[in-house]
C-alpha positions in Angstrom: -6.4 6.3 12.8 -5.0 5.2 9.5 -7.4 4.3 6.6 -6.5 0.6 6.5 -5.1 -0.4 9.8 -8.3 0.4 11.6 -10.3 -2.0 9.5 -11.9 -4.9 11.4 -11.9 -7.1 8.3 -11.0 -6.7 4.7 -13.0 -7.5 1.7 -13.2 -11.2 0.9 -12.2 -10.7 -2.7 -11.2 -8.3 -5.4 -13.3 -5.3 -4.7 -14.0 -2.1 -6.6 -12.0 1.0 -6.0 -14.0 2.8 -3.2 -13.4 6.5 -3.3 -15.2 9.3 -1.5 -14.5 12.9 -0.9 -12.7 14.1 2.2 -12.8 17.8 1.8 -11.8 19.8 -1.3 -9.2 17.9 -3.3 -9.0 15.0 -0.9 -9.8 11.5 -1.9 -10.2 8.3 0.1 -9.4 5.1 -1.8 -9.5 1.5 -0.6 -9.0 -1.7 -2.6 -8.7 -5.3 -1.3 -7.7 -8.5 -3.0 -7.3 -12.1 -2.0 -3.6 -12.7 -2.4 -3.1 -16.1 -0.8 -4.4 -19.5 -1.5 -7.9 -20.6 -0.7 -6.8 -24.1 0.2 -6.8 -25.3 3.8 -3.4 -25.2 5.3 -2.0 -23.0 2.6 -2.9 -19.6 4.1 -0.3 -19.8 6.9 2.6 -20.0 4.6 1.2 -17.5 2.1 0.6 -15.1 5.0 4.2 -15.5 6.3 5.7 -14.9 2.8 3.5 -11.9 2.1 4.1 -10.4 5.6 7.9 -10.5 5.2 7.6 -8.9 1.7 5.2 -6.3 2.9 7.2 -5.1 5.9 10.4 -5.4 3.9 9.2 -3.1 1.1 9.0 -5.9 -1.5 5.4 -4.9 -2.4 6.7 -1.5 -3.6 9.7 -3.0 -5.4 7.6 -5.6 -7.2 5.2 -2.9 -8.2 8.0 -1.0 -10.0 8.8 1.5 -7.2 12.5 1.8 -6.4 13.3 1.5 -2.7 16.9 1.3 -1.6 17.9 -2.1 -0.3 19.4 -0.4 2.8 15.9 0.8 3.9 15.0 -0.8 7.2 11.9 -2.8 7.5 8.7 -0.8 8.2 8.7 0.4 11.8 7.4 3.6 13.3 9.7 6.6 12.4 11.4 4.8 9.5 11.7 7.1 6.5 11.7 5.8 3.0 12.7 7.5 -0.2 10.9 5.9 -3.2 11.5 6.7 -6.8 9.7 5.8 -10.0 9.7 6.7 -13.6 12.5 7.2 -16.1 15.7 7.8 -14.2 13.9 8.0 -10.9 12.3 11.3 -11.9 9.4 10.9 -9.5 10.5 11.1 -5.9 8.2 10.2 -3.0 9.5 10.5 0.6 7.4 8.9 3.3 7.6 8.2 7.1 6.1 5.2 8.7 3.6 6.3 11.4 2.0 3.1 12.4 2.8 -0.7 12.2 0.7 -3.7 13.1 2.4 -7.1 13.3 0.2 -9.7 15.0 -0.7 -13.3 14.3 -2.9 -13.1 11.2 -2.6 -9.4 10.7 0.4 -7.2 9.6 0.8 -3.9 7.9 1.8 -0.3 8.1 0.8 3.3 7.4 3.1 5.9 6.0 2.6 9.7 5.6 3.9 11.7 2.6 6.8 14.0 3.3 8.3 16.7 1.0 9.1 15.9 -1.8 6.1 13.9 -2.7 3.5 14.4 -5.4 0.7 14.0 -2.8 -0.2 15.0 0.7 -1.7 12.4 2.9 -1.2 8.8 4.0 -1.3 5.3 2.7 -1.8 2.0 4.5 -1.1 -1.6 3.6 -2.9 -4.3 5.7 -2.4 -8.0 5.2 -4.9 -10.3 7.0 -5.5 -14.0 7.3 -9.2 -14.5 7.0 -9.9 -18.2 7.4 -8.2 -20.0 4.5 -7.6 -16.7 2.6 -5.0 -14.0 2.8 -6.3 -10.6 1.9 -4.2 -7.4 1.2 -5.9 -4.0 1.6 -4.4 -0.8 0.3 -6.1 2.4 1.5 -5.2 6.0 1.2 -6.3 9.5 2.0 -4.6 11.9 -0.3 -4.7 15.0 -2.4 -2.4 16.1 -5.1 0.3 18.4 -3.8 2.7 18.7 -6.8 1.7 21.4 -9.3 2.3 19.2 -12.4 0.2 16.4 -10.8 -2.6 18.9 -10.0 -2.6 20.2 -13.6 -2.9 16.7 -14.9 -5.3 15.5 -12.2 -7.1 12.8 -14.2 -3.7 11.3 -15.3 -2.3 11.5 -11.8 -5.4 9.8 -10.3 -5.1 7.1 -13.0 -1.5 6.6 -12.0 -2.6 6.1 -8.4 -5.1 3.5 -9.4 -2.5 1.7 -11.4 0.0 1.8 -8.5 -2.6 0.2 -6.2 -3.4 -2.5 -8.7 0.3 -3.2 -9.0 0.7 -3.4 -5.2 -2.1 -5.9 -5.0 -0.5 -8.0 -7.8 2.8 -7.8 -5.9 1.0 -9.2 -2.8 -0.2 -12.1 -4.9 3.4 -12.8 -6.1 4.8 -12.6 -2.6 2.1 -15.0 -1.2 3.0 -17.7 -3.7 
């Protein structure tokens, strides 16, 4: 099962980056943040806004990743071509493998396809937990692109930055 969609509950607040080995070169990462208001009655609207943005690729777009507007909402089998960097130099193709869309819980997992700088999968899970809305981003990956492997510390730093930007995008969407 995917790293985030199988979570029973997410962290109640901004948590540390949790990373552990998963074989040679593989890394598990999971970060959660409260993205919605902690006021009674405000969580339902925040969840609805963040859910629409998450399943419609706005989390990626607000994080600085280019996703074509013609890309269908996240659904099993949907392929997405994401680009980043100057002139879209970095290309990351992914296929959605799993979607959850239930009252109070929404998200998806996608797997890396060639070309992509990594092998593995990444999940985005939005949950309504009482009067809070929590976004969790989790991945299992290893660097696949030779330049990324050569600059491993920089590439892993870029991953951490991307996750932080996804969480910030979740906060913007939940407003």
